[in-house]
One Martini backbone bead per residue (centre of mass of N, CA, C, O) as a GRO file, in nm:
protein
  462
    1MET     BB    1  11.292   6.241   5.881
    2LEU     BB    2  11.309   6.351   5.582
    3GLN     BB    3  11.216   6.262   5.243
    4LEU     BB    4  11.338   6.295   4.954
    5ASN     BB    5  11.272   6.322   4.598
    6ILE     BB    6  11.579   6.311   4.588
    7LYS     BB    7  11.906   6.185   4.613
    8SER     BB    8  12.049   6.473   4.643
    9LYS     BB    9  12.155   6.646   4.918
   10GLY     BB   10  12.361   6.836   4.791
   11LEU     BB   11  12.159   6.990   4.613
   12TYR     BB   12  11.985   7.089   4.839
   13LEU     BB   13  12.200   7.244   4.995
   14PHE     BB   14  12.266   7.437   4.762
   15ALA     BB   15  11.982   7.571   4.757
   16VAL     BB   16  11.989   7.689   5.043
   17LEU     BB   17  12.255   7.859   5.009
   18ILE     BB   18  12.154   8.028   4.774
   19LEU     BB   19  11.927   8.153   4.927
   20CYS     BB   20  12.104   8.307   5.121
   21THR     BB   21  12.250   8.486   4.913
   22GLY     BB   22  11.998   8.609   4.784
   23LEU     BB   23  11.892   8.750   5.041
   24GLN     BB   24  12.139   8.941   5.074
   25LEU     BB   25  12.100   9.078   4.803
   26PHE     BB   26  11.824   9.194   4.868
   27MET     BB   27  11.916   9.368   5.111
   28TYR     BB   28  12.196   9.508   5.032
   29GLY     BB   29  12.126   9.612   4.750
   30GLY     BB   30  11.884   9.784   4.835
   31ASN     BB   31  12.017   9.959   5.059
   32THR     BB   32  12.223  10.103   4.869
   33ALA     BB   33  11.978  10.237   4.684
   34VAL     BB   34  11.788  10.410   4.856
   35GLY     BB   35  11.918  10.693   4.870
   36PRO     BB   36  11.948  10.755   4.562
   37LEU     BB   37  11.644  10.716   4.497
   38LEU     BB   38  11.526  10.927   4.689
   39THR     BB   39  11.684  11.164   4.562
   40SER     BB   40  11.547  11.135   4.278
   41LEU     BB   41  11.250  11.175   4.440
   42ASP     BB   42  11.268  11.400   4.655
   43GLY     BB   43  11.302  11.185   4.947
   44TYR     BB   44  11.541  11.183   5.164
   45GLN     BB   45  11.380  11.266   5.431
   46PHE     BB   46  11.267  10.944   5.432
   47TYR     BB   47  11.489  10.741   5.515
   48SER     BB   48  11.418  10.660   5.809
   49LEU     BB   49  11.134  10.560   5.742
   50VAL     BB   50  11.208  10.340   5.544
   51SER     BB   51  11.385  10.179   5.738
   52ALA     BB   52  11.164  10.126   5.951
   53LEU     BB   53  10.959   9.978   5.763
   54GLY     BB   54  11.147   9.749   5.686
   55SER     BB   55  11.165   9.634   5.974
   56ALA     BB   56  10.860   9.584   6.017
   57GLY     BB   57  10.812   9.361   5.811
   58THR     BB   58  11.010   9.154   5.937
   59MET     BB   59  10.896   9.158   6.234
   60ILE     BB   60  10.614   9.042   6.154
   61ALA     BB   61  10.699   8.771   6.013
   62LEU     BB   62  10.882   8.596   6.200
   63PRO     BB   63  10.681   8.501   6.432
   64ALA     BB   64  10.466   8.381   6.201
   65VAL     BB   65  10.597   8.136   6.052
   66GLY     BB   66  10.493   7.889   6.208
   67ALA     BB   67  10.188   7.930   6.172
   68ILE     BB   68  10.186   7.943   5.862
   69GLY     BB   69  10.324   7.665   5.817
   70ASN     BB   70  10.098   7.493   5.952
   71LYS     BB   71   9.881   7.576   5.734
   72ILE     BB   72  10.059   7.570   5.432
   73GLY     BB   73  10.349   7.509   5.468
   74ARG     BB   74  10.689   7.548   5.460
   75ARG     BB   75  10.742   7.567   5.160
   76ASN     BB   76  10.515   7.781   5.104
   77VAL     BB   77  10.641   8.009   5.264
   78VAL     BB   78  10.881   8.049   5.076
   79PHE     BB   79  10.712   8.105   4.819
   80LEU     BB   80  10.560   8.348   4.938
   81GLY     BB   81  10.802   8.524   4.998
   82VAL     BB   82  10.913   8.542   4.708
   83ALA     BB   83  10.658   8.656   4.575
   84ILE     BB   84  10.653   8.920   4.738
   85MET     BB   85  10.934   9.016   4.660
   86LEU     BB   86  10.883   9.022   4.356
   87ALA     BB   87  10.640   9.216   4.350
   88ALA     BB   88  10.773   9.456   4.497
   89ARG     BB   89  11.033   9.488   4.310
   90THR     BB   90  10.877   9.525   4.048
   91ALA     BB   91  10.718   9.776   4.126
   92ILE     BB   92  10.965   9.964   4.152
   93GLN     BB   93  11.027   9.966   3.835
   94PHE     BB   94  10.715  10.118   3.785
   95SER     BB   95  10.762  10.337   4.007
   96GLY     BB   96  10.781  10.703   4.132
   97GLY     BB   97  10.698  10.722   4.430
   98VAL     BB   98  10.759  10.754   4.760
   99TYR     BB   99  10.513  10.612   4.887
  100LEU     BB  100  10.521  10.357   4.716
  101PHE     BB  101  10.803  10.276   4.799
  102MET     BB  102  10.735  10.222   5.092
  103VAL     BB  103  10.534   9.994   5.040
  104TRP     BB  104  10.733   9.800   4.886
  105GLN     BB  105  10.948   9.778   5.107
  106THR     BB  106  10.767   9.658   5.322
  107LEU     BB  107  10.665   9.412   5.164
  108GLY     BB  108  10.941   9.290   5.100
  109SER     BB  109  11.028   9.251   5.399
  110PHE     BB  110  10.810   9.047   5.463
  111GLY     BB  111  10.902   8.831   5.264
  112ALA     BB  112  11.186   8.797   5.389
  113GLY     BB  113  11.085   8.708   5.671
  114LEU     BB  114  10.969   8.429   5.574
  115ILE     BB  115  11.282   8.321   5.482
  116MET     BB  116  11.515   8.389   5.689
  117SER     BB  117  11.471   8.114   5.881
  118ALA     BB  118  11.464   7.859   5.685
  119PRO     BB  119  11.749   7.719   5.649
  120TYR     BB  120  11.773   7.590   5.932
  121ALA     BB  121  11.510   7.425   5.927
  122MET     BB  122  11.561   7.269   5.658
  123ILE     BB  123  11.817   7.123   5.768
  124ALA     BB  124  11.699   6.996   6.030
  125GLU     BB  125  11.469   6.823   5.873
  126VAL     BB  126  11.685   6.646   5.690
  127PHE     BB  127  11.927   6.632   5.882
  128GLU     BB  128  12.130   6.513   6.083
  129ARG     BB  129  12.248   6.680   6.351
  130THR     BB  130  12.558   6.664   6.292
  131THR     BB  131  12.534   6.749   5.994
  132ALA     BB  132  12.381   7.017   6.038
  133MET     BB  133  12.608   7.164   6.193
  134LYS     BB  134  12.806   7.174   5.953
  135HIS     BB  135  12.607   7.352   5.771
  136TYR     BB  136  12.577   7.614   5.941
  137GLY     BB  137  12.850   7.734   5.858
  138LEU     BB  138  12.771   7.771   5.554
  139ILE     BB  139  12.560   7.988   5.598
  140ALA     BB  140  12.765   8.203   5.686
  141THR     BB  141  12.922   8.207   5.422
  142PHE     BB  142  12.682   8.273   5.217
  143ASN     BB  143  12.597   8.532   5.362
  144ALA     BB  144  12.873   8.678   5.317
  145ILE     BB  145  12.875   8.681   5.012
  146GLY     BB  146  12.623   8.861   4.985
  147SER     BB  147  12.720   9.104   5.174
  148LEU     BB  148  12.965   9.165   4.985
  149THR     BB  149  12.843   9.175   4.682
  150GLY     BB  150  12.593   9.353   4.692
  151PRO     BB  151  12.708   9.644   4.728
  152LEU     BB  152  12.905   9.637   4.489
  153LEU     BB  153  12.694   9.589   4.262
  154ALA     BB  154  12.508   9.822   4.336
  155GLY     BB  155  12.718  10.048   4.305
  156VAL     BB  156  12.766  10.012   4.007
  157LEU     BB  157  12.472  10.064   3.917
  158VAL     BB  158  12.442  10.348   4.041
  159ASP     BB  159  12.688  10.479   3.890
  160ALA     BB  160  12.539  10.400   3.602
  161GLY     BB  161  12.214  10.489   3.670
  162TYR     BB  162  12.085  10.217   3.811
  163LEU     BB  163  11.863  10.253   4.072
  164LYS     BB  164  11.668   9.978   4.044
  165LEU     BB  165  11.837   9.712   3.994
  166PRO     BB  166  11.935   9.634   4.286
  167PHE     BB  167  11.640   9.512   4.363
  168ILE     BB  168  11.695   9.242   4.137
  169ILE     BB  169  11.978   9.073   4.173
  170TRP     BB  170  11.854   8.808   4.328
  171ILE     BB  171  11.679   8.633   4.129
  172PRO     BB  172  11.864   8.413   4.001
  173LEU     BB  173  11.941   8.267   4.264
  174ILE     BB  174  11.654   8.208   4.380
  175ALA     BB  175  11.549   8.055   4.134
  176VAL     BB  176  11.736   7.812   4.168
  177GLY     BB  177  11.660   7.736   4.454
  178ILE     BB  178  11.353   7.700   4.413
  179ALA     BB  179  11.355   7.481   4.197
  180ILE     BB  180  11.487   7.261   4.380
  181ILE     BB  181  11.290   7.276   4.624
  182ALA     BB  182  11.031   7.199   4.472
  183VAL     BB  183  11.140   6.895   4.446
  184ALA     BB  184  11.292   6.823   4.736
  185TYR     BB  185  11.070   6.968   4.928
  186PRO     BB  186  10.847   6.892   5.141
  187ASN     BB  187  10.518   6.981   5.240
  188VAL     BB  188  10.499   7.063   5.568
  189LYS     BB  189  10.245   6.995   5.802
  190ARG     BB  190  10.045   7.114   6.110
  191ASP     BB  191   9.727   7.080   6.087
  192THR     BB  192   9.468   7.106   6.341
  193GLY     BB  193   9.203   7.277   6.231
  194LYS     BB  194   9.267   7.553   6.314
  195LYS     BB  195   9.252   7.873   6.318
  196PHE     BB  196   9.393   8.137   6.226
  197ASP     BB  197   9.572   8.402   6.400
  198THR     BB  198   9.463   8.702   6.326
  199THR     BB  199   9.462   8.865   6.583
  200GLY     BB  200   9.768   8.837   6.647
  201LEU     BB  201   9.867   8.972   6.382
  202ILE     BB  202   9.744   9.248   6.439
  203TYR     BB  203   9.887   9.305   6.701
  204LEU     BB  204  10.172   9.278   6.588
  205ALA     BB  205  10.160   9.497   6.368
  206VAL     BB  206  10.093   9.737   6.555
  207LEU     BB  207  10.332   9.704   6.747
  208VAL     BB  208  10.569   9.720   6.541
  209ALA     BB  209  10.495   9.982   6.398
  210SER     BB  210  10.501  10.158   6.653
  211LEU     BB  211  10.789  10.093   6.747
  212VAL     BB  212  10.950  10.168   6.487
  213LEU     BB  213  10.848  10.456   6.460
  214TRP     BB  214  10.926  10.559   6.736
  215LEU     BB  215  11.232  10.488   6.715
  216GLY     BB  216  11.308  10.583   6.426
  217LEU     BB  217  11.202  10.892   6.462
  218SER     BB  218  11.243  11.022   6.752
  219GLY     BB  219  11.017  11.263   6.716
  220SER     BB  220  11.052  11.425   6.438
  221LEU     BB  221  10.733  11.412   6.348
  222PHE     BB  222  10.652  11.376   6.661
  223PRO     BB  223  10.552  11.518   6.919
  224TRP     BB  224  10.574  11.386   7.231
  225LEU     BB  225  10.310  11.563   7.356
  226SER     BB  226  10.128  11.457   7.118
  227ALA     BB  227  10.095  11.255   6.864
  228GLY     BB  228  10.345  11.072   6.949
  229LEU     BB  229  10.216  10.938   7.213
  230ILE     BB  230  10.055  10.705   7.068
  231LEU     BB  231  10.284  10.502   7.019
  232PRO     BB  232  10.371  10.403   7.307
  233VAL     BB  233  10.084  10.329   7.388
  234LEU     BB  234  10.046  10.112   7.169
  235VAL     BB  235  10.275   9.930   7.255
  236VAL     BB  236  10.159   9.856   7.535
  237VAL     BB  237   9.877   9.758   7.458
  238MET     BB  238   9.962   9.541   7.244
  239ALA     BB  239  10.141   9.376   7.432
  240ILE     BB  240   9.915   9.288   7.627
  241LEU     BB  241   9.724   9.162   7.425
  242LEU     BB  242   9.929   8.957   7.300
  243PHE     BB  243  10.000   8.807   7.553
  244THR     BB  244   9.713   8.722   7.639
  245HIS     BB  245   9.630   8.583   7.372
  246SER     BB  246   9.872   8.376   7.330
  247ASN     BB  247   9.805   8.229   7.619
  248LYS     BB  248   9.497   8.121   7.523
  249ILE     BB  249   9.609   7.972   7.275
  250SER     BB  250   9.732   7.689   7.064
  251ASN     BB  251   9.776   7.883   6.774
  252PRO     BB  252   9.986   8.116   6.765
  253THR     BB  253  10.152   8.353   6.599
  254VAL     BB  254  10.293   8.404   6.871
  255PRO     BB  255  10.533   8.182   7.024
  256LEU     BB  256  10.567   8.209   7.356
  257TYR     BB  257  10.616   7.909   7.442
  258ILE     BB  258  10.923   7.893   7.369
  259PHE     BB  259  11.023   8.025   7.648
  260LYS     BB  260  11.025   7.750   7.819
  261TYR     BB  261  11.301   7.716   7.690
  262LYS     BB  262  11.610   7.773   7.818
  263ARG     BB  263  11.787   7.772   7.553
  264PHE     BB  264  11.622   7.979   7.400
  265ARG     BB  265  11.653   8.217   7.594
  266ALA     BB  266  11.957   8.236   7.573
  267ALA     BB  267  11.973   8.284   7.266
  268PHE     BB  268  11.788   8.530   7.232
  269PHE     BB  269  11.951   8.730   7.423
  270SER     BB  270  12.226   8.693   7.295
  271ASN     BB  271  12.146   8.807   7.013
  272ILE     BB  272  12.071   9.090   7.107
  273LEU     BB  273  12.367   9.157   7.210
  274LEU     BB  274  12.537   9.082   6.947
  275VAL     BB  275  12.412   9.289   6.730
  276THR     BB  276  12.577   9.544   6.811
  277PHE     BB  277  12.821   9.499   6.637
  278SER     BB  278  12.696   9.517   6.351
  279THR     BB  279  12.575   9.795   6.391
  280CYS     BB  280  12.845   9.939   6.424
  281ALA     BB  281  13.014   9.838   6.180
  282SER     BB  282  12.796   9.928   5.948
  283GLY     BB  283  12.795  10.249   6.062
  284TYR     BB  284  12.942  10.404   6.303
  285VAL     BB  285  13.234  10.348   6.215
  286LEU     BB  286  13.215  10.502   5.944
  287ILE     BB  287  13.150  10.774   6.062
  288TYR     BB  288  13.410  10.801   6.227
  289ILE     BB  289  13.609  10.781   5.996
  290LEU     BB  290  13.503  11.026   5.824
  291TYR     BB  291  13.447  11.264   6.065
  292THR     BB  292  13.696  11.210   6.275
  293MET     BB  293  13.941  11.076   6.108
  294GLN     BB  294  13.939  11.178   5.802
  295LYS     BB  295  13.865  10.969   5.588
  296SER     BB  296  13.809  10.795   5.325
  297THR     BB  297  13.564  10.621   5.171
  298THR     BB  298  13.741  10.392   5.071
  299LEU     BB  299  13.868  10.326   5.348
  300GLY     BB  300  13.602  10.293   5.505
  301SER     BB  301  13.487  10.040   5.332
  302THR     BB  302  13.700   9.834   5.487
  303SER     BB  303  13.587   9.785   5.782
  304THR     BB  304  13.413   9.502   5.704
  305MET     BB  305  13.596   9.295   5.560
  306PRO     BB  306  13.727   9.116   5.781
  307SER     BB  307  13.459   9.006   5.882
  308THR     BB  308  13.348   8.879   5.622
  309ILE     BB  309  13.590   8.698   5.555
  310LEU     BB  310  13.587   8.533   5.823
  311ILE     BB  311  13.308   8.420   5.796
  312MET     BB  312  13.364   8.262   5.540
  313ILE     BB  313  13.598   8.088   5.650
  314CYS     BB  314  13.480   7.975   5.923
  315GLY     BB  315  13.224   7.838   5.801
  316LEU     BB  316  13.382   7.588   5.672
  317PHE     BB  317  13.466   7.465   5.991
  318MET     BB  318  13.286   7.526   6.245
  319GLY     BB  319  13.082   7.291   6.229
  320ARG     BB  320  13.291   7.060   6.268
  321ILE     BB  321  13.382   7.138   6.547
  322LEU     BB  322  13.105   7.116   6.684
  323ALA     BB  323  13.040   6.807   6.599
  324LYS     BB  324  13.264   6.645   6.755
  325ASN     BB  325  13.165   6.797   7.054
  326PHE     BB  326  12.896   6.949   7.127
  327ILE     BB  327  12.865   6.969   7.441
  328LYS     BB  328  13.149   7.099   7.481
  329ASN     BB  329  13.189   7.310   7.232
  330ILE     BB  330  12.954   7.508   7.269
  331ARG     BB  331  13.073   7.655   7.518
  332VAL     BB  332  13.353   7.728   7.413
  333LEU     BB  333  13.259   7.888   7.160
  334MET     BB  334  13.068   8.097   7.307
  335ILE     BB  335  13.284   8.223   7.477
  336LEU     BB  336  13.463   8.313   7.245
  337CYS     BB  337  13.249   8.490   7.117
  338ALA     BB  338  13.202   8.688   7.352
  339PHE     BB  339  13.501   8.790   7.365
  340CYS     BB  340  13.529   8.884   7.072
  341ILE     BB  341  13.305   9.105   7.083
  342LEU     BB  342  13.426   9.262   7.317
  343ALA     BB  343  13.703   9.318   7.178
  344ALA     BB  344  13.595   9.465   6.932
  345LEU     BB  345  13.448   9.698   7.089
  346SER     BB  346  13.704   9.793   7.235
  347CYS     BB  347  13.850   9.895   6.985
  348PHE     BB  348  13.639  10.116   6.927
  349CYS     BB  349  13.677  10.265   7.202
  350LEU     BB  350  13.991  10.339   7.128
  351LEU     BB  351  13.925  10.544   6.932
  352GLN     BB  352  14.080  10.807   6.748
  353PRO     BB  353  14.146  11.060   6.532
  354ASP     BB  354  14.464  10.921   6.507
  355SER     BB  355  14.404  10.650   6.430
  356SER     BB  356  14.446  10.354   6.307
  357MET     BB  357  14.303  10.122   6.089
  358ALA     BB  358  14.404   9.868   6.238
  359LEU     BB  359  14.197   9.882   6.468
  360VAL     BB  360  13.948   9.835   6.300
  361TRP     BB  361  14.041   9.562   6.169
  362ILE     BB  362  14.063   9.405   6.431
  363GLY     BB  363  13.771   9.442   6.527
  364SER     BB  364  13.643   9.316   6.274
  365ALA     BB  365  13.779   9.034   6.296
  366LEU     BB  366  13.674   8.956   6.576
  367GLY     BB  367  13.374   8.984   6.498
  368GLY     BB  368  13.378   8.766   6.278
  369ILE     BB  369  13.436   8.528   6.460
  370GLY     BB  370  13.192   8.567   6.649
  371ASN     BB  371  12.967   8.555   6.425
  372SER     BB  372  13.035   8.273   6.322
  373ILE     BB  373  12.973   8.125   6.581
  374ALA     BB  374  12.684   8.217   6.625
  375GLN     BB  375  12.568   8.111   6.349
  376THR     BB  376  12.645   7.810   6.424
  377CYS     BB  377  12.550   7.766   6.746
  378LEU     BB  378  12.268   7.874   6.846
  379THR     BB  379  12.075   7.687   6.702
  380PRO     BB  380  12.165   7.401   6.809
  381PHE     BB  381  12.126   7.482   7.106
  382PHE     BB  382  11.803   7.531   7.092
  383GLN     BB  383  11.744   7.246   6.945
  384PHE     BB  384  11.819   7.097   7.193
  385GLY     BB  385  11.523   6.926   7.269
  386LEU     BB  386  11.352   7.020   7.049
  387PRO     BB  387  11.081   6.998   6.884
  388PRO     BB  388  11.061   6.971   6.545
  389GLU     BB  389  10.782   7.130   6.517
  390ASP     BB  390  10.940   7.400   6.650
  391TYR     BB  391  11.165   7.509   6.466
  392ALA     BB  392  11.032   7.742   6.298
  393ALA     BB  393  10.929   7.911   6.537
  394ALA     BB  394  11.201   7.949   6.678
  395GLN     BB  395  11.360   8.073   6.435
  396GLY     BB  396  11.180   8.321   6.406
  397MET     BB  397  11.223   8.437   6.693
  398TYR     BB  398  11.529   8.448   6.684
  399THR     BB  399  11.555   8.640   6.436
  400PHE     BB  400  11.390   8.868   6.564
  401SER     BB  401  11.596   8.948   6.786
  402GLY     BB  402  11.796   9.092   6.597
  403THR     BB  403  11.610   9.312   6.473
  404CYS     BB  404  11.509   9.429   6.735
  405GLY     BB  405  11.779   9.496   6.872
  406SER     BB  406  11.880   9.691   6.653
  407THR     BB  407  11.644   9.896   6.661
  408VAL     BB  408  11.669   9.975   6.962
  409PHE     BB  409  11.967  10.051   6.972
  410VAL     BB  410  11.962  10.284   6.770
  411ALA     BB  411  11.759  10.461   6.926
  412VAL     BB  412  11.909  10.488   7.194
  413VAL     BB  413  12.189  10.594   7.081
  414GLY     BB  414  12.067  10.839   6.946
  415VAL     BB  415  11.997  10.984   7.205
  416LEU     BB  416  12.287  10.982   7.326
  417VAL     BB  417  12.422  11.145   7.102
  418ASN     BB  418  12.252  11.401   7.139
  419LEU     BB  419  12.322  11.446   7.450
  420THR     BB  420  12.655  11.450   7.359
  421GLY     BB  421  12.695  11.616   7.087
  422GLY     BB  422  12.780  11.370   6.876
  423ASN     BB  423  12.904  11.119   7.028
  424ILE     BB  424  12.996  10.815   6.898
  425LYS     BB  425  13.136  10.666   7.138
  426VAL     BB  426  12.874  10.591   7.296
  427VAL     BB  427  12.808  10.349   7.125
  428PHE     BB  428  13.052  10.171   7.194
  429TYR     BB  429  13.008  10.166   7.498
  430SER     BB  430  12.724  10.038   7.493
  431ALA     BB  431  12.805   9.779   7.339
  432ALA     BB  432  13.022   9.679   7.542
  433PHE     BB  433  12.832   9.646   7.781
  434LEU     BB  434  12.649   9.434   7.640
  435ALA     BB  435  12.877   9.231   7.588
  436LEU     BB  436  12.935   9.181   7.887
  437ILE     BB  437  12.658   9.062   7.953
  438ASN     BB  438  12.694   8.823   7.755
  439VAL     BB  439  12.925   8.687   7.901
  440ILE     BB  440  12.760   8.623   8.153
  441LEU     BB  441  12.533   8.465   8.015
  442VAL     BB  442  12.711   8.239   7.891
  443LEU     BB  443  12.845   8.142   8.160
  444LEU     BB  444  12.556   8.070   8.293
  445ARG     BB  445  12.364   7.941   8.022
  446VAL     BB  446  12.578   7.806   7.825
  447ARG     BB  447  12.478   7.475   7.866
  448ILE     BB  448  12.524   7.110   7.882
  449THR     BB  449  12.420   6.873   8.067
  450ASP     BB  450  12.399   6.551   8.152
  451GLN     BB  451  12.097   6.560   8.203
  452ASP     BB  452  12.017   6.684   7.939
  453ALA     BB  453  12.134   6.462   7.755
  454ALA     BB  454  11.963   6.228   7.876
  455GLU     BB  455  11.683   6.343   7.811
  456VAL     BB  456  11.721   6.360   7.504
  457ALA     BB  457  11.799   6.066   7.453
  458ALA     BB  458  11.531   5.951   7.559
  459LEU     BB  459  11.346   6.090   7.350
  460GLU     BB  460  11.494   5.977   7.086
  461ASN     BB  461  11.439   5.659   7.175
  462LYS     BB  462  11.114   5.647   7.158
   0.00000   0.00000   0.00000
């Protein structure tokens, strides 16, 4: 366990949680303003491309967090991420071109990716495991606060004509968090003296950029049988090169060795399947409400509120429930999570043009309970028995699974919607099917046996 430079761990915890809220303001505040700002720059036709590039920046950063942290120190990774975010979002305030905006959005999302997985690792490295589990629920609560207030504050600023200010509303919160972390959090390194894996980072960057552009653009700018064909070819080639390269060296940028841990594999793939709910709830449900159910924008904007509110509330006590009997409760809670997400998506599948908004709100609420459990439980599940020095690498890869899963899901269902003549319900059916697969995965793989517990206890007592 790390020893803090200040006596108050409560103050340190506050800084980490404030960092969570600030990061959500960074993402949701900026996302709300992207469309209006592009419109003002006569570049709204690039909206899909900007969104795709934003995902690319985050997806490149997340797998590399562990390797970068080993080289420069984990605290310095957080500082570097915030510095990149600040530089990119400040540049947006003083630049006026669409193409420059794309560059700054991509760079900013790379910075966010460097710190997105940090809160869980920072808590795990400082607090004893049972205490850390209690605090993971608070991360879900403070994330929800940011995701709820970010769009509201950004919307007010956009309506007032301040199209660029939403991109910097996160600065005060993160400044407070960083100031405390600078004093309280030791800069832990695990530098083996080996060179940083630049080659792996290049392979990863080309792979992710090609994948995100290919999926995000869906061939709209590149005919599939001409120039656009190079993108899927690059994805396959870079994936092979990255896999081969990462398995040959001992300090890879992309830590594929993490997949040798069975609990990490289960958490990684469960997260990919779970993210389909958030993707549906935050976008496709609203589209269905506005254009199929013919409801007002104001009423449609309430669709995610039950989910966000329940995440905020459940996060206050979910960690304590988990910590009371971790080995037993982790399985019970994750089964409940899986069925809540399946039930939530089933509600969306039942929607009809004349449906009541109550059905949307029930689905949103069920999904909020499921998401709160997932945010609290999956990290301590894969950390159980994991060497502490691998926490940061594992958390980065785990967080990557959510971003990657959402990006691929959006692209695939986008094709299905086009094939079915614009039927949004196919998105809900697809998500519900994946949620059913997650139920099976959780029932089969999310458990800690007595043998597992004994092996971990033996390692901890050495």
